[in-house]
Backbone as numpy.savetxt, mean C-alpha at the origin, in Angstrom:
# Nx Ny Nz CAx CAy CAz Cx Cy Cz
-5.67 0.19 7.17 -4.94 0.59 5.97 -3.72 -0.31 5.76
-3.17 -0.79 6.86 -2.01 -1.68 6.72 -2.43 -3.00 6.08
-3.60 -3.50 6.46 -4.08 -4.74 5.85 -4.33 -4.57 4.36
-4.91 -3.44 3.97 -5.16 -3.17 2.55 -3.83 -3.05 1.81
-2.86 -2.35 2.41 -1.55 -2.22 1.77 -0.87 -3.56 1.59
-0.93 -4.40 2.63 -0.31 -5.72 2.52 -1.02 -6.58 1.48
-2.35 -6.50 1.44 -3.06 -7.31 0.45 -2.77 -6.84 -0.97
-2.64 -5.54 -1.18 -2.31 -5.05 -2.52 -0.91 -5.46 -2.94
0.03 -5.39 -2.00 1.40 -5.83 -2.32 1.42 -7.33 -2.60
0.64 -8.10 -1.82 0.58 -9.54 -2.06 -0.06 -9.84 -3.42
-1.10 -9.09 -3.78 -1.69 -9.28 -5.11 -0.67 -8.99 -6.21
0.07 -7.92 -6.04 1.06 -7.58 -7.05 2.18 -8.60 -7.13
2.53 -9.19 -5.98 3.66 -10.13 -5.97 3.26 -11.52 -6.44
2.07 -11.99 -6.05 1.74 -13.39 -6.28 0.69 -13.61 -7.36
-0.20 -12.65 -7.58 -1.32 -12.89 -8.51 -0.98 -12.45 -9.92
-0.40 -11.27 -10.05 -0.14 -10.71 -11.37 1.36 -10.69 -11.63
1.75 -11.26 -12.75 3.18 -11.33 -13.08 3.61 -10.29 -14.11
2.67 -9.54 -14.66 3.03 -8.58 -15.69 3.13 -7.18 -15.07
2.92 -6.17 -15.88 3.08 -4.79 -15.43 2.05 -4.43 -14.37
0.88 -5.07 -14.39 -0.16 -4.77 -13.40 0.33 -5.09 -11.98
1.19 -6.08 -11.85 1.75 -6.40 -10.53 2.53 -5.25 -9.95
3.30 -4.57 -10.80 4.04 -3.40 -10.32 3.09 -2.30 -9.87
1.97 -2.14 -10.57 0.99 -1.13 -10.19 0.35 -1.44 -8.84
-0.03 -2.71 -8.65 -0.61 -3.09 -7.36 0.38 -2.89 -6.23
1.63 -3.25 -6.45 2.64 -3.08 -5.41 2.88 -1.60 -5.11
2.87 -0.76 -6.14 3.07 0.68 -5.92 1.91 1.28 -5.14
0.69 0.86 -5.44 -0.46 1.37 -4.70 -0.41 0.87 -3.26
0.04 -0.36 -3.03 0.19 -0.87 -1.67 1.19 -0.07 -0.87
2.31 0.28 -1.50 3.30 1.11 -0.82 2.73 2.50 -0.55
1.91 3.00 -1.47 1.23 4.28 -1.25 0.30 4.24 -0.05
-0.40 3.11 0.13 -1.26 2.98 1.32 -0.42 3.02 2.59
0.77 2.38 2.58 1.65 2.46 3.73 2.07 3.90 4.00
2.37 4.66 2.94 2.79 6.05 3.11 1.65 6.89 3.69
0.43 6.69 3.21 -0.71 7.45 3.74 -0.95 7.09 5.19
-0.86 5.81 5.55 -1.03 5.41 6.94 0.04 6.03 7.83
1.27 6.12 7.33 2.35 6.73 8.10 2.09 8.22 8.32
1.60 8.91 7.29 1.30 10.35 7.42 0.18 10.56 8.41
-0.88 9.75 8.32 -1.98 9.88 9.28 -1.51 9.64 10.70
-0.63 8.67 10.88 -0.10 8.39 12.21 0.78 9.54 12.70
1.55 10.14 11.82 2.42 11.25 12.21 1.62 12.51 12.55
0.49 12.70 11.90 -0.31 13.91 12.12 -1.38 13.72 13.19
-1.44 12.55 13.79 -2.49 12.26 14.76 -2.38 13.21 15.95
-3.43 13.94 16.23 -3.45 14.87 17.36 -2.87 16.23 17.06
-2.37 16.47 15.87 -1.76 17.74 15.55 -2.69 18.67 14.78
-3.68 18.11 14.11 -4.56 18.94 13.28 -5.92 19.02 13.95
């Protein structure tokens, strides 16, 4: 998930210069947040 998040942020930063870049970067940050939640809940559920 970290690789997907980094690739989405990189796409938003380097590939798209318009509003779509902000969307890709936001989804990449969302992937980081989901990975963090999964890591925090590991072994608890």
